N, C-alpha and C positions, 0 to 999 in steps of 0.2 A: 614135435613141434607142427604137427597141424594142428595139433588142442591148442597152440598156441597163436596159431594165427585165426582159428577160430573164435576164441574167446576173443580176441582184441579188434574181428571185425564184429563181433554182436555189441561191445563196446561203442565203436563208431559208429554202428548204427543206431545203438539207444540214443546214443549223443547227438547223432542226426536227425530222428525222430522228436526230440527233444526241442532241438532248433527248428525244426521244421513247424512244431507246436506253438513254440512261440511266435515263430515270424505269422504263423495263421492268426492268433491273438491277437498279435500287433496289427496285422492288417485289419480285423475286424473290427479292433478299436479305433483306427485310424477311419475306417469307412463310416463307423458309426458318426464319429466327432463329424466327419466329414456331412454327412446327412444334416447332423444338427447344426451345423455353419451354416448348410445351405438355408435351412430350413429358418433359421437365426436372421439370415440376410432376406429372406422373401418376407419374413415380417417386419423388418426395418424400413425396408424398399417400401412394404404398402402404408406403414407407417405414415412413413415419409411424405409418398402421393398422397396417402389422405388428409395431411395437415396441409401439404400445398393447395389441396381445393379447397379447404374450408378457408382457406386464410385468402387465397387468389382466385378460387373457382366460382362457378354459379354454385347456390344454396337449394337449389331446385332438385325435387326429388322424383320429378317425373321420369317414368322408363319410356321409351319411347325408339323404337325400330326404325330408324331411317333409311328407306331402299330406294334410292334415286330410279334405277332401274329393273324395280321388281326384284324377280327374285333369280335375277339371270346367272349372277356370280356366287350365291350361296349354297353352300350344301349343305342337301338336305338331312339332317341328324334325326331324323325324327324316327323313334323305334319304338314308341310306345302309342298305346292309345291318346292318352293326355295329350300330348303335342300334334296328335293329329284331329284330335276335336280343335286345340286350341288355333291350327293353318286356317283351316275351314272359317271361325266364326271371328279371325282379326282381318281386319281389313290394312292394307297396305298404305303407310302412309308414305309421302313423300316431304322432300323439302319446299316444295313451292309452299304446301297448307301452312308453313309456319312463317310465312313474310307477314308483317305487322299490316293490320287492317286499318282502313282509315276510321277513325271514331266522326261517327253522324252527330251534327247539333243537336243537342237535346233542348227539348223546350222548359223554360223556367216551371215549377209546379202550380197548378190553376187557384190552390187552396194560400198561396203563400200570401203573405200582408205586400197590399198594391196601393200607390196614390197614383191619380189620373192627372194628369196636365193635359190641358187643351192647347193646341196652338192655332191660333187665326190662320184664315188664307187671305192672302194679298188681293187687292184690285176686285174687293164684294161686287162692281156695279158692270154688266157685260155692256156690250158695244153697242146695244141696242137700247140701254138706258134703262132696261130693267135689274133689280137687283139677285143677285145671284142666290139660289138655297142651297141647304146643305145637303150632299147626296148619302155619304158615308163618311168614315174616317180612315184613315191609311195609318193601322197600328203597327209599332215598334214598340218592341219590351225592352230595356235598362236596369239592368242590377245594378241598386243605390247601396250605399251603406252610410250610418250617421256615426261619426264618430264618438267614441265611451266620452263620456262627460261626468266630472264627478264635480259634487257640490255640498255644501253643507246647512245641515235639517236643524234650523233654529225651533225649538220647541220649547214653547209657553206654556207652564202650567198654571192655570188660573185659580187665583187666592180669593175666594171672597168672604164675605163676612156681612154681618147684619149693620146698618145704617147707625143704629140706635144703641150698636157699641155693647150687645147683651155680653157677658161673659161666655166662651167655647163656641161661640158662631161664627169663628172664624177657620174657614174649610178648604182645604191644599186639593187638588185636582190630583189622585194618583199618578204616579210612575209608570210607561206602560212596561210590563214584564218583557225583557228580552231575554233572550239563552244565555249572553255574556254581560249582565248588568252594568258592568263598573267599565267598561269596553265603551268607547264612543265613536264605533261606526254602526252602521245598520245591516241587517241580516243580507242586503244586497251586496256588502262589501265583503264579508264575510263568505258567501258562498263564490262570487268571483275571487279570493284569492286561492278555495278550495278545488274547483272547476279549474283554475290556472295551473296550477300545481300540477295536478292527476290526471286531466283529461287533456288539457292546454300544452302540458308539459313544460312548462314555465318552471323553474328553480327557483327560491325565494332570493338566493341573492341576482337573478334577473328580474325580480316584481321588485326588489328593492331599488336599486336602480331605474325602472321603468317609473315607478311611484314618484320618484325625485326630480328626475332630468324632463320628464313629461308635462308633471304637473304640480310639481314644486312640496310634493307630500313624502314629512321626513318619518318613515315607516322601517325599521330595523330588520333585519330578519331574524333576530331573536324574537321581536315582537312578534312577526307573523308564525313563526313557529309556534310560541305559545297560545296564541289565537288558534290554529290548528289542532292541536291538540285540546284544550280545554272544550272546546268543538264538539271533538269525537268523543269525548265522555259523556258528553248529554244524550249523543246519538245511541250508546249503548244497548239501549232497551230494545230498539228496532234489528239491529244486528240480533239479539235473543231471540227474538218473534222468527225472523228470517229463519234462523236455524233450527226452529222448533218444527218449521216446515220442511225443514232438507232432513230430519231425525227419523219424523213420522211418515215421509215417503219409503218406498222401496229399492230406489234407483239412485246413484249417487255417483259421482266421478271425482276425481282429487288429481293435482299434480302439482310440485312443489317447485319454485323457485328460490335461488340464494338473495339475500339482503346482508350487507355489512353494516354493521352497528360499532359505535367507535367505542362509547361509553358505558358497555357491560358488564355486570357484577362478575369477576371471577374469570372473564377471559379479556384475551388480547383484541385490540383494535382490529386487527387484519387476518381475526377469522370473522369466515361468516355462518351465517344465520340463516332460517330461511321464512319465506312467505309460504302457505299451502291455498292453493287455490280450489275451492270445494261448491259443486256444483248440484242442485239438486232440487226436491220437491215435485209437486202435480203441474202437469203443464202450464195450469193457469196461474199458479202462483210461485215458479221458479225461481230461485234466489241462486246469486254466484256470490261466493262467500270468502272474503281473505283471512286467513289466521297467522298467526306468526309465532315460532316455536325456536329456540337457539340450540337445545340439547336433547337428549333422553327420547328421538322421534318415535318408535315403537309405544312409550308408555303416552306420550300427546296423542299420538292416533285412535289407542283404545281408549282414552277418557273423552274424546271425540265423537265417537260413532257409539259409546257403551250401550245406547238404548238402540241401535239401527239394528234392522232386520232387512236381508233384501242384497241386491247387487252393487258391487263397487267397481267403476270403474279407473283400473291402475295399470301401471308399467312392471315392470317383474324386479323392480327396486327389491333388494331384502329388508327393507324398514316395514314394507307392508304385509311380509311372513306372518307378524301379530295377529292384523287384521284377520287373515285367512284361516287364524291355528281356532277361531271364534264361532260355535255351531252357528250361528243366525244371519252370519256375513258368507258371500259367494263372492267369491273376487273375478273379476273378465278383463283379462288382461287387453291392452293394444298391439292389434296385428301392425300398424305401420310400425311398432318399433321392431317387431323381428322384420318385417318388409324390409328396412330401412338396413339392417344387415348387409343384402344381399344387396340392395341399391349402390352402397359402397362400393361393392367389389365390382361390379358391371359398370362403374365410372373411372374406373381407375386402369382397369383389365378389361381390353376392349375385343379381345378374341372370345369368341361363344364359347360358352362353357355351360355348366350346372347352375351358377347364380343367375344365368341368364333365362335359362329355365326355370328357374323360381321366381321369376320375377314375373314371366308369363303365365303362372299358376296365379299370385296374387292379383295380377291385372285382371283375372277371370272374377275373382271372389269379388274384388270390387265394382265390376261391370252389375253384379248381382246387387248390388246397395245402392248403384246409380239408378238403375231401371225403377228398382221397387220405391225409390223418390221421386222419378220424372213420372211414375204412374198415379202418384200419390196414396201408393196404399199406407191403410191403418195400420195399426201395431199387428193387430190378429192376420192379416192378408200379409205382413212382411215376415210372421212368422210361420206361414203357410209355404210363401215363396221360397225363404230359404232353404227349407227342407228339401223343396224341390230342386233347386239349384245348386245353391252352395255345398249343402253337405257331401253330394257325389263328388265334387271337385277337392272337399279337405280329405274324404276317404283318400282318394288318389295320388294326394300327397302326402299323406302319411307314409304310403306303400311306397311312393318316392324315394322319401327320406332314408327310411331301412332298408331302401334295396342301394340307395349311394353313400350312407353315410360312413359305412366301412370302408372305400375307395378313394377318400379325402383323409388328407392329413389332421388328427384330432386339433391342434391346437393353431392350424391356418383360419386366415379368416373367415375361411369357408365352408371348416369343420366347426367352428365357434357359431356360426348363423346355422348352420342343421341342429348342432346341438340343444341352443337356444329353441329352437321350432319344437325338439323332441322333449326336451324336460317339461316345455310349458304346455304342453298340448293340449289338454283339459282345459284350463284357463283360456289359453288362447281360442278355444271354439266353443265355450260357454255362450256369447253371445248368440247361438243358435236357440239358446232353452227360452228365450222371452224376445218379446218384435220390439219391446221399446229399450231394447239394449243394443248401441251401436258396436260394428265391427274394430272401433277405435276409439282413442280418445281425444283424438283433436279439437272437439270443441272444447274441453277444458283446456290444452293448451293453448287454444285461438283467444282465451279470456284471459290467460295470463300474460299474455303478451305485451296487451298495456300496460301493464305493471314493470314489464319488462324494458321496455322503451323509455317510461316515466323516469326508471331507476337511472338512466343511461345518462339521465341530465341531470338529478340530483345527487345524483352518486351514492352516498350512503346515508343512512339515519344516525343523528347523534346520539339519541338515548332510546331505550326500551318504550318507554312513554309514545315517543317519536314513532318509531316503527309500529306499533298497536295502532297509531291513528290513522297512518298510512291503510294500513289493512281495513279499519270500520270506513273511512272514508271511499278508497276504492271497491268495497262490498256494496256502498248504495249509489256509487255512481253508475258499475258495471250494471248492477241489477233495474237500474231505473232505464237505463238505454235498450236493456232487453225488453223493457213491457212497453218501448216508444213514447219514451220521454224525454223531455230535453233536459239534461242532469241539472245546469244550472236555475232551471224555473222549480223544478224540484225540491231543492235544497233549498230554495228561498222559501217556499212554503213550510218542508219540516223544521227548518230553524225559526219560522213565524210560530209553528204548531207547537214546536215540543215544551215549552216553558209552559202552557194551558194542559198540557195532560195532567190526568190525575191519575186515572184506572187504567188497565190494561185495555180496553177497550178506545180508547181515547189514541191509545202508541198506534193501534191497527188500522187506523185510519189513516194515520200517517205513509203505511208501507207502501210501494210502488205501484203494487195490482188493485190498492184499494184508493188512493188519494184522487180526489179532483181536483185535475185542472183545467182552464181553457183549451180550445180546441189551436192555438195557435202556440202554448207551452209545451201542447204533447208532441211537437216535432223536433226530432234526435238531429242532436247537432252534426 
């Protein structure tokens, strides 16, 4: 009987142990699911707040710790020498310092075109009977404008001949060569159309309406687009020479933006293609080039930089991996992209944390760059200054990353930000190798912005030829501005000069750093 009870108890204990094991496994399962759900919820909440910020909030990425009453209510979480040093060299920024300051009235430039108008004084005879003499002038400067005026140039080519009627004596004056011989507009009108579209951001349908309503000129947008494209084809040699300067130098940068092309072979109209903004060349021959590509971006980049040897500023997009694999190219990643991941967290999560600490580190790194610029350091001095000031900060930053990355969730925004820095550490710190390199790729992003703003107005390109024409004209406009030229006057000169070019040397004289313009025409718009 006892043996029977014992065996029954063992069976019950075994059953209880199995049920307890199942219950424990179930609890672990639900606990894991709960953690996953919480993590998913936090990610969705972060994504929602980030979207709301980009849709309705400020786009500024500046990181400022606003402390109206000093550090009275802030807890001191400084545990490392990194934060102690930051606390010593960081000034407290108060709310009052962010009040908008009144701008002082600026004087007009001295070399601005001027026309003097003398206004005579009344009562030139004094009470004593003598005529008053000029003492001085009371000068008032007024900005004036002359509205745009269109006129018809009636060209009359002489036809001369011998009065004796000799055979073959009749000669007609040659027709002046023009960039578009069959188009009945001058180079000034073509320049005005191109600059209006890309520099002044006036799409063709605006120009079409303006020409007709204000001046009674019937120019359809299709006609304007055709002139725009045909003109760009004649300017291609200048782009080729500018590209040679970029390839021959050993520092360049690149950044893409999208463009929509409606009539593109084997692609739907809603699919996006890309503009690439590429900067490079020696300082005295710096060029800003736009280039178009729709598909196979890695192949496009390899072909573009096939003969390039040196450093290229990029971000960490995988399309640049093919360039990084080439032995002749070293990629230097943009630190602003790394900083931006922490900045988004600090804007959404106000509570002091690791993201705020990372932003302080980046503030110190960018302060080093600002100080080097303010002191007017050359490339060699900036290289030494970075090794002295920035390299220790980066070493401490790497230690900080290795210590704190295991403490955060890998898939969280903070975990992804830290992982980005660790995975791309070598290329993020490559700017220390040469004083000519920049800590970020903001220069190229700023240069691509004018194209983005213009695109918001013209919306899309109808054909591939139109997209390529946009790149050619944007390249020449932005490079001419870079070299202190007024883009309109520069375009007038090159459109007049291109038909007379026979050799490479002729084209070289029309490059932005070689062309000779009057002092007034050199002023940028």
